[in-house]
C-alpha positions in Angstrom: 37.5 -1.2 -61.4 39.4 -0.4 -58.3 38.3 -2.0 -55.0 38.2 1.1 -52.9 37.5 0.6 -49.1 35.4 3.5 -48.0 34.8 4.5 -44.4 31.2 3.2 -44.6 32.3 -0.2 -45.9 35.1 -0.3 -43.2 32.5 0.3 -40.5 30.3 -2.5 -41.9 33.2 -4.9 -42.0 34.2 -4.2 -38.4 30.6 -4.6 -37.3 30.4 -7.9 -39.1 33.6 -9.1 -37.4 32.3 -8.0 -34.0 29.1 -10.0 -34.5 31.1 -13.0 -35.4 33.3 -12.7 -32.4 30.2 -12.3 -30.1 28.6 -15.4 -31.6 31.8 -17.3 -31.1 31.9 -16.3 -27.5 28.3 -17.2 -26.9 28.8 -20.6 -28.4 30.9 -21.5 -25.4 34.0 -22.2 -27.5 35.9 -19.1 -26.4 34.8 -19.2 -22.8 36.0 -21.4 -20.0 33.4 -22.8 -17.7 34.2 -20.2 -15.1 33.6 -17.5 -17.7 30.2 -18.9 -18.4 29.4 -18.6 -14.7 30.6 -15.0 -14.3 29.8 -13.3 -17.6 26.1 -12.5 -17.7 24.1 -12.6 -20.9 21.0 -11.0 -19.3 21.4 -8.6 -16.4 18.7 -8.9 -13.9 18.3 -5.7 -11.8 17.2 -7.8 -8.8 20.2 -10.2 -9.0 23.3 -8.1 -8.5 26.7 -9.8 -8.5 26.7 -9.7 -4.7 23.6 -11.9 -4.6 24.4 -15.4 -3.2 22.8 -17.1 -6.2 24.1 -14.8 -8.9 26.4 -17.3 -10.5 23.8 -20.1 -10.6 21.1 -17.9 -12.1 23.5 -16.6 -14.7 24.5 -20.2 -15.6 21.0 -21.4 -16.1 20.1 -18.2 -18.0 23.1 -18.7 -20.3 22.1 -22.3 -20.9 18.5 -21.3 -21.8 17.0 -23.3 -19.0 15.5 -20.4 -17.1 14.3 -16.9 -17.9 13.2 -13.8 -16.1 9.9 -12.0 -16.1 8.6 -9.6 -18.8 9.6 -6.6 -16.7 13.3 -7.8 -16.8 13.5 -9.0 -13.3 14.2 -12.5 -12.1 12.4 -12.7 -8.8 15.0 -14.8 -6.9 12.9 -14.8 -3.7 9.6 -15.8 -5.4 8.3 -19.3 -5.1 8.7 -21.6 -8.0 5.8 -23.9 -9.0 6.0 -27.6 -9.6 5.5 -27.1 -13.4 8.1 -24.4 -13.5 10.7 -26.4 -11.7 10.2 -29.5 -13.8 10.4 -27.3 -16.9 13.8 -25.9 -15.9 15.1 -29.3 -14.9 14.0 -30.8 -18.3 15.6 -27.9 -20.2 18.8 -28.2 -18.2 19.1 -32.0 -18.4 17.3 -33.1 -21.6 15.9 -31.3 -24.7 13.1 -28.8 -24.9 9.9 -30.8 -25.8 7.6 -29.6 -28.5 4.9 -27.1 -27.7 1.7 -28.6 -26.4 -1.4 -28.9 -28.5 -4.0 -26.1 -28.4 -6.0 -26.2 -25.1 -3.4 -28.2 -23.2 -1.5 -26.9 -20.2 1.7 -25.2 -21.2 3.8 -27.8 -19.3 1.9 -30.9 -20.5 4.7 -32.2 -22.8 7.3 -31.2 -20.3 5.7 -33.3 -17.6 5.5 -36.3 -20.0 9.2 -35.9 -20.9 10.0 -35.9 -17.1 8.0 -39.1 -16.7 9.6 -40.8 -19.7 13.1 -40.1 -18.2 12.2 -41.2 -14.7 12.4 -37.7 -13.1 8.7 -38.1 -12.1 6.6 -41.1 -11.3 3.5 -41.5 -13.4 0.8 -39.2 -12.0 3.1 -37.9 -9.3 1.7 -34.4 -9.5 -1.9 -34.1 -10.5 -2.4 -31.5 -13.2 -4.5 -29.3 -10.9 -1.5 -29.0 -8.6 1.1 -28.1 -11.3 0.8 -24.4 -10.3 1.3 -25.2 -6.6 4.7 -24.0 -5.2 7.1 -27.0 -5.1 8.7 -27.7 -1.7 12.3 -28.7 -1.0 11.7 -32.4 -0.5 9.7 -32.7 -3.7 12.6 -31.0 -5.5 15.1 -33.4 -3.8 13.2 -36.4 -5.2 13.3 -35.0 -8.7 17.0 -34.2 -8.5 17.9 -37.5 -6.9 16.2 -39.4 -9.7 17.8 -37.2 -12.3 21.3 -37.9 -10.8 20.5 -41.7 -10.9 18.6 -42.1 -14.2 19.8 -39.2 -16.4 23.3 -38.5 -15.1 23.9 -42.2 -14.2 25.5 -41.4 -10.9 25.9 -44.2 -8.4 23.9 -44.1 -5.2 25.6 -43.3 -1.9 25.2 -46.3 0.3 26.2 -44.6 3.6 24.0 -41.6 3.6 23.3 -41.8 7.4 26.8 -40.5 7.9 25.7 -37.3 6.2 22.1 -37.0 7.2 23.2 -37.2 10.9 23.9 -33.5 10.4 20.3 -32.7 9.4 18.6 -31.8 12.6 15.0 -32.4 11.3 15.8 -35.4 9.2 13.7 -37.7 11.4 10.7 -35.6 10.6 11.0 -35.8 6.8 8.4 -38.1 5.3 9.4 -41.6 4.4 8.3 -40.9 0.8 11.1 -38.4 0.5 13.8 -39.1 3.2 15.9 -41.4 1.0 16.0 -38.8 -1.8 16.8 -36.0 0.6 19.6 -38.2 1.9 21.1 -38.7 -1.6 21.1 -35.1 -2.7 22.4 -33.9 0.6 25.2 -36.5 0.7 26.1 -35.5 -2.9 26.3 -31.8 -2.1 23.4 -30.9 -4.5 21.2 -29.5 -1.7 22.4 -28.1 1.5 20.6 -27.2 4.7 19.8 -24.0 6.6 22.2 -22.3 9.1 20.4 -23.9 12.0 21.1 -27.4 10.6 17.6 -28.1 9.4 16.6 -29.1 5.9 13.1 -27.7 5.8 11.6 -30.3 3.5 8.1 -28.9 3.5 9.2 -25.3 2.9 8.3 -23.9 -0.5 11.5 -23.5 -2.6 12.5 -20.1 -4.2 13.6 -19.5 -7.8 17.1 -18.8 -6.5 17.3 -22.1 -4.5 16.1 -24.0 -7.6 18.8 -22.4 -9.8 21.5 -23.3 -7.3 20.4 -26.9 -6.8 20.1 -27.5 -10.6 23.5 -26.1 -11.4 25.0 -28.3 -8.6 23.2 -31.2 -10.2 24.4 -30.7 -13.7 27.9 -29.5 -12.8 29.5 -31.5 -9.9 32.4 -28.9 -9.7 29.9 -26.5 -8.0 28.6 -28.9 -5.4 28.8 -28.3 -1.7 31.4 -29.9 0.3 29.7 -32.2 2.8 31.6 -33.8 5.7 30.4 -37.1 6.8 29.9 -38.0 10.4 32.3 -40.5 11.7 31.7 -44.2 11.5 31.8 -46.0 14.8 35.2 -45.0 16.1 37.7 -47.7 17.1 35.2 -50.5 16.8 36.0 -53.6 14.7 33.4 -56.2 14.1 34.1 -59.8 13.3 31.0 -62.0 12.8 33.1 -65.1 13.6 33.9 -63.9 17.1 31.4 -61.2 17.9 28.2 -63.1 17.2 26.7 -65.8 19.5 25.7 -69.1 18.2 22.0 -68.1 18.1 22.7 -65.0 16.0 22.8 -62.3 18.8 25.6 -59.8 19.0 27.7 -60.6 22.1 27.2 -58.3 25.1 30.8 -57.0 25.1 30.7 -55.9 21.5 27.1 -54.5 21.7 28.3 -52.4 24.7 30.9 -50.7 22.5 28.3 -49.5 19.9 25.8 -48.5 22.5 28.2 -46.5 24.6 29.1 -44.4 21.5 25.4 -43.7 20.9 24.9 -42.7 24.5 27.9 -40.4 24.3 26.1 -38.6 21.5 22.7 -38.3 23.3 21.7 -35.0 24.8 18.5 -34.1 26.7 18.3 -30.5 27.7 16.2 -27.4 28.3 16.4 -24.3 26.2 14.2 -21.2 26.6 11.7 -23.1 28.6 11.4 -26.0 26.1 12.8 -29.5 26.5 14.7 -31.2 23.7 16.4 -34.5 23.0 18.9 -34.8 20.2 21.7 -37.1 19.3 23.3 -39.4 16.8 22.6 -43.2 16.7 25.7 -45.0 15.6 25.1 -47.4 12.7 25.5 -51.1 13.7 26.6 -54.0 11.4 24.3 -55.5 8.9 21.9 -58.0 10.4 21.4 -56.0 13.6 19.5 -52.8 14.5 19.3 -50.2 17.3 16.2 -49.9 19.4 16.2 -46.7 21.3 13.4 -45.4 23.5 13.2 -42.3 25.6 10.3 -42.0 28.1 9.6 -38.8 29.9 7.4 -39.4 32.9 5.5 -36.3 34.2 4.5 -35.5 37.7 1.3 -37.1 38.9 -0.6 -33.9 39.4 -0.4 -33.3 35.6 -2.6 -36.3 35.0 -0.4 -37.5 32.2 1.6 -40.7 32.4 4.6 -40.2 30.0 5.7 -38.8 26.7 7.2 -41.6 24.6 9.7 -41.7 21.7 10.7 -44.9 20.1 12.7 -46.2 17.1 10.2 -49.1 17.0 6.7 -49.7 18.2 4.9 -47.8 15.4 1.5 -47.6 17.1 2.9 -45.1 19.6 5.5 -43.7 17.3 4.3 -40.0 17.2 7.9 -39.0 18.1 9.9 -41.4 16.0 13.6 -42.0 16.7 15.9 -43.3 14.0 17.6 -46.7 14.1 20.7 -44.9 12.8 21.6 -41.3 12.1 20.6 -38.0 13.8 17.5 -36.7 15.5 16.3 -33.6 17.4 12.8 -33.6 19.0 11.1 -30.8 20.9 8.9 -31.9 23.8 5.7 -30.2 24.9 6.8 -30.0 28.5 9.3 -28.2 30.8 12.0 -29.5 33.1 9.9 -28.5 36.1 7.0 -30.8 35.0 9.3 -33.9 34.8 9.4 -36.6 37.4 11.6 -39.1 35.6 13.4 -39.7 32.3 14.1 -43.3 31.2 16.5 -44.0 28.3 16.8 -47.6 27.0 19.0 -48.6 24.1 19.0 -52.2 22.9 20.9 -53.8 20.0 18.6 -56.4 18.4 19.1 -59.2 16.0 15.9 -58.7 14.0 15.2 -62.4 13.5 14.9 -62.8 17.2 12.6 -59.8 18.0 9.5 -62.0 18.3 11.0 -63.3 21.6 11.0 -61.3 24.7 14.3 -62.2 26.2 16.7 -62.2 23.3 18.5 -58.9 23.5 21.3 -56.9 25.2 20.9 -53.3 26.2 21.5 -50.4 28.5 19.2 -48.4 30.7 20.0 -44.9 31.8 17.5 -43.6 34.4 17.2 -40.1 35.9 14.8 -39.3 38.7 14.1 -36.1 40.6 16.1 -36.3 43.9 17.5 -39.7 42.9 20.8 -41.0 44.3 21.4 -42.9 41.1 22.3 -39.9 38.9 25.6 -41.5 37.9 24.6 -45.1 37.3 23.9 -46.9 34.1 22.9 -50.6 34.0 23.9 -53.1 31.3 21.4 -55.9 30.8 21.6 -59.4 29.5 18.1 -59.9 28.1 18.6 -63.6 27.5 16.8 -64.6 30.7 20.0 -65.2 32.7 19.2 -62.2 34.9 22.7 -60.8 34.5 23.1 -57.1 35.2 26.2 -55.1 35.3 26.1 -51.7 37.0 28.5 -49.4 35.2 29.6 -46.0 36.2 28.7 -43.4 33.6 28.4 -39.7 34.1 24.8 -39.1 33.2 25.4 -35.3 33.2 26.6 -35.9 29.6 23.1 -37.0 28.7 20.9 -35.0 31.1 22.6 -31.6 30.6 20.7 -29.9 33.5 22.8 -32.1 35.9 25.8 -29.9 35.0 24.1 -26.8 36.3 
């Protein structure tokens, strides 16, 4: 019997070959990594190719880690809940857990898998908060732990050189700031155009997709430029530390002057701000920066403090290293005096009053000392060195 290839059988054969080719492509064998990012499996009408997160959403959709809504949309601007984000992270990094037992929350097994793999601490999110929108600092913690425990990435030990660029870093909770520092330094999570991180802001589905793709694929991470280490300063413990453990005044002065050069106190649209970058000092020492704004007597308020120590008045905390930006609830017209004190401490000596070296920069209304800064020897010797320093670099209104 002759094997005759009819038109009908030819069409069937071609259709079979097409399906095979499609399956081969979808397996990832025939596509490069860039192809996987740019070729969409599912087209979302609300995520056009011009959307900033299009490539990230496409990647997670292709990998089966995230899906859209029944109406075919993705909802890139919609908030993502804690359970939803953990689910996407688990699917992207691990394997899909079994379906929960009848009557359980749909994410019960997912949350357990996240805890087993150190993405979450035990009981980190109470079940009645799983449907709460997750915020950016909560996401940062999950991704930092995923980078460390799942991807086995090493921790960055000098994150302050990166977080100095986050203008609101000093306001991020201590429960999250180390995790924010890690993911920011690694280029997994970026900030906003104004330089802020927005740790308590609810995250969107588009942001979640972008962060997770950067986590699992380092080639798509952001390029983050570190702030400079102390410039031109070499530290030798053998020659720069006194016999009692304090840093010598001449060396401390080099570090402190660089910090003062980064300090800015200014008025903008009727509001007063201080911002700056505290240069990191060698191990075994720490910066102690305080800024006191004294108000005019008729306001019946003594002063507005900000400290890098003294926790009981630390409602406006300043960092011992890294960046800060603080808004004050007063105007320039209300100020009588501003006092800036920067001290480098040897922590083992801080229980003594006179054991430190420091600078004091003082500005007063109608003062003749606008350009003077004093260097103190706090060891009880009474030594003071008046140094010329253009305080208009700190108090920007002096330039006006």
